[in-house]
Every structure is written in structure tokens, then in C-alpha cells.
C-alpha positions as CSV (number, residue, x, y, z in Angstrom):
1,M,41.3,205.9,111.2
2,K,40.6,202.3,109.8
3,L,37.2,203.4,108.8
4,R,38.7,206.3,106.9
5,L,41.1,204.1,105.1
6,L,38.5,201.5,104.2
7,I,36.2,204.1,102.8
8,A,39.0,205.7,100.8
9,L,40.1,202.3,99.5
10,L,36.5,201.4,98.5
11,F,36.1,204.8,96.7
12,I,39.2,204.0,94.7
13,C,38.1,200.7,93.7
14,S,34.5,202.0,92.9
15,I,36.2,204.6,90.5
16,V,37.6,201.9,88.3
17,T,35.0,199.0,88.8
18,A,32.6,199.1,85.7
19,Q,29.1,197.2,86.0
20,T,29.4,194.4,83.6
21,T,26.4,194.1,81.0
22,V,25.8,191.8,78.2
23,T,25.6,193.8,75.1
24,T,25.0,192.8,71.5
25,T,26.7,195.9,70.0
26,I,29.2,195.2,67.4
27,I,32.1,197.6,67.7
28,T,34.0,198.2,64.5
29,P,37.7,199.2,64.7
30,A,36.6,202.6,63.6
31,H,34.3,203.0,66.5
32,L,36.9,201.7,69.0
33,K,39.3,204.3,67.5
34,A,36.9,207.0,68.0
35,A,36.4,206.0,71.7
36,E,40.3,206.0,72.2
37,D,40.4,209.5,70.4
38,A,37.9,210.7,72.7
39,L,39.4,209.6,76.0
40,V,42.8,210.9,74.9
41,A,41.3,214.3,74.0
42,S,39.6,214.2,77.3
43,G,42.9,213.8,79.2
44,A,41.5,210.6,80.7
45,G,45.1,209.1,81.1
46,A,46.5,212.1,83.1
47,Q,43.2,212.5,85.0
48,M,43.3,208.8,86.0
49,K,46.9,209.1,87.4
50,E,46.0,212.4,89.1
51,N,42.8,211.0,90.8
52,I,44.5,207.8,91.9
53,T,47.4,209.9,93.3
54,S,45.0,212.0,95.1
55,M,43.0,209.1,96.4
56,V,46.3,207.5,97.8
57,K,47.3,210.7,99.4
58,Q,43.7,211.0,101.0
59,A,43.9,207.5,102.1
60,A,47.3,208.0,103.8
61,T,45.9,210.6,106.0
62,G,44.6,208.0,108.3
63,V,47.7,206.2,108.5
64,P,50.2,206.8,111.5
65,D,53.2,208.8,110.4
66,D,55.5,206.0,111.2
67,K,53.7,203.9,108.7
68,K,52.7,206.4,106.1
69,G,55.9,206.2,103.9
70,K,55.5,202.2,103.5
71,F,51.8,202.6,103.0
72,M,52.5,205.4,100.1
73,E,55.1,203.0,98.7
74,I,52.9,200.0,98.7
75,M,49.8,201.7,97.3
76,N,51.5,203.5,94.6
77,G,53.4,200.3,93.4
78,F,50.2,198.6,93.4
79,M,48.3,201.3,91.6
80,N,51.2,201.6,89.0
81,K,51.1,198.0,88.4
82,Y,47.4,197.6,88.0
83,M,45.9,200.8,87.6
84,N,47.6,202.7,84.9
85,W,46.7,204.1,81.6
86,D,48.5,201.6,79.4
87,L,46.9,198.8,80.8
88,L,43.3,200.1,81.0
89,K,43.0,202.3,78.0
90,D,41.8,199.6,75.6
91,Q,39.2,198.2,78.2
92,M,38.1,201.9,78.8
93,A,37.8,202.6,75.0
94,A,35.7,199.5,74.7
95,M,33.5,200.6,77.4
96,Y,33.0,203.9,75.9
97,A,32.1,202.3,72.5
98,Q,29.5,200.3,74.1
99,E,27.9,203.4,75.6
100,F,28.5,206.0,72.8
101,T,28.1,205.9,69.1
102,E,30.9,206.5,66.8
103,K,29.5,210.1,66.0
104,E,28.9,210.8,69.6
105,L,32.4,210.0,70.3
106,K,33.7,212.1,67.6
107,D,31.5,215.1,68.9
108,L,33.1,214.4,72.3
109,T,36.6,214.5,70.8
110,T,35.6,217.8,69.1
111,F,34.3,219.1,72.4
112,Y,37.4,218.2,74.4
113,L,39.5,219.8,71.9
114,S,37.5,223.1,71.9
115,P,38.6,225.9,74.4
116,L,35.6,224.9,76.8
117,G,36.6,221.3,76.8
118,K,40.4,222.2,77.4
119,K,39.1,224.1,80.5
120,L,37.0,221.4,81.7
121,N,40.1,219.2,81.6
122,Q,42.0,221.8,83.6
123,K,39.4,222.0,86.3
124,Q,38.6,218.2,86.6
125,P,41.4,217.5,89.2
126,I,40.3,220.2,91.4
127,L,36.7,219.4,91.0
128,F,37.6,215.7,91.8
129,Q,39.6,216.7,94.8
130,K,36.9,219.0,96.2
131,G,34.3,216.2,95.5
132,A,36.4,213.8,97.5
133,L,36.9,216.2,100.2
134,M,33.3,216.9,100.5
135,G,32.6,213.1,100.6
136,Q,35.3,212.6,103.4
137,Q,33.7,215.5,105.3
138,T,30.2,214.2,105.0
139,V,31.5,210.7,106.3
140,T,33.5,212.2,109.0
141,A,30.5,214.4,110.1
142,H,28.4,211.3,110.5
143,Q,31.1,208.8,111.5
144,A,29.5,208.0,114.8
145,E,26.3,207.1,113.2
146,L,27.9,204.8,110.7
147,Q,30.0,203.1,113.3
148,Q,26.8,202.5,115.4
149,L,24.9,201.2,112.3
150,M,27.8,198.7,111.5
151,Q,28.1,197.7,115.2
152,D,24.2,196.9,115.2
153,A,24.3,195.4,112.0
154,F,27.2,193.1,112.9
155,K,26.8,192.4,116.5
156,E,26.4,188.8,117.6
157,Q,23.0,187.7,118.1
């Protein structure tokens, strides 16, 4: 149970942790606006909320029933405080602006507003849940091996 909770929490953290790199790219206000527009068109705010909700629920499956309510309350409060769209959208827009040109961001916005882009937005939560379940099933199927590797690696010498 503790292993599943740890893996789920690490997965949550990995979703929102970006690798920091030094960049010399000058980002103009128009470039930053294009990044924000692309994120909004992609439904990034709603997807972030849905993904976090899904991960908290998934993490709660390993918590005893008598502690599950409090666990969910604490995790949801923490995530709402630190991992919400309003707090992170500017940082995410800057991150996207560093990785994509202004034109690419405008093209992404056009795509996300197209019928195919809208379909992708609708399917993303389902795909995320299926991917998370696939990952959990893979870890669970090999949990004994992982536990043995951890025991071997950390046993006292």
C-alpha cells in the first residue's frame, strides 16, 4: 500500500515538475500571449484539474478506508493551494514560449480550435486515466521485483 501511494505521489509530482534549463531566448509579450492562447485553446487548465483529481483518487486507493476521507481532504486542499491553473498558467506559458516559436504556438491554437483538436481535448482525460492505470498495473505486476530491488539496494552492509 505504501509503495503504491509513494509511486502515485511521485507521478503527481513528475507531472508538474519541469526540467530547468538556461535559455537565452527573448520572449516578447506577443510570444507569451500566443503561448497562453495555445494553452487555453488546448484546455490545459481543465486537463490539469482533471489529471490531479484522477491522480489523487488513484493514490487514495491504497489508503485504508478509515483514513481515505482525511487523505482526500488533505491532498485536495494541498493541490488546490499549490497546483491550480491560476497559479501556474503564467509559468506554463513561459515554459511553452521557451519551447515553441510564436508562429508554432499560433498554429497549435488553430489546431486546438479545429474539430480534431477539440476531439483530442475531449479524449485527453480518458487517455490519461488509461495510461495511469496501465502504469499502475505494470508496477503492481512487478511489485515483488521492485520491492526486492529496493531491499537489496538499501539493506545495511
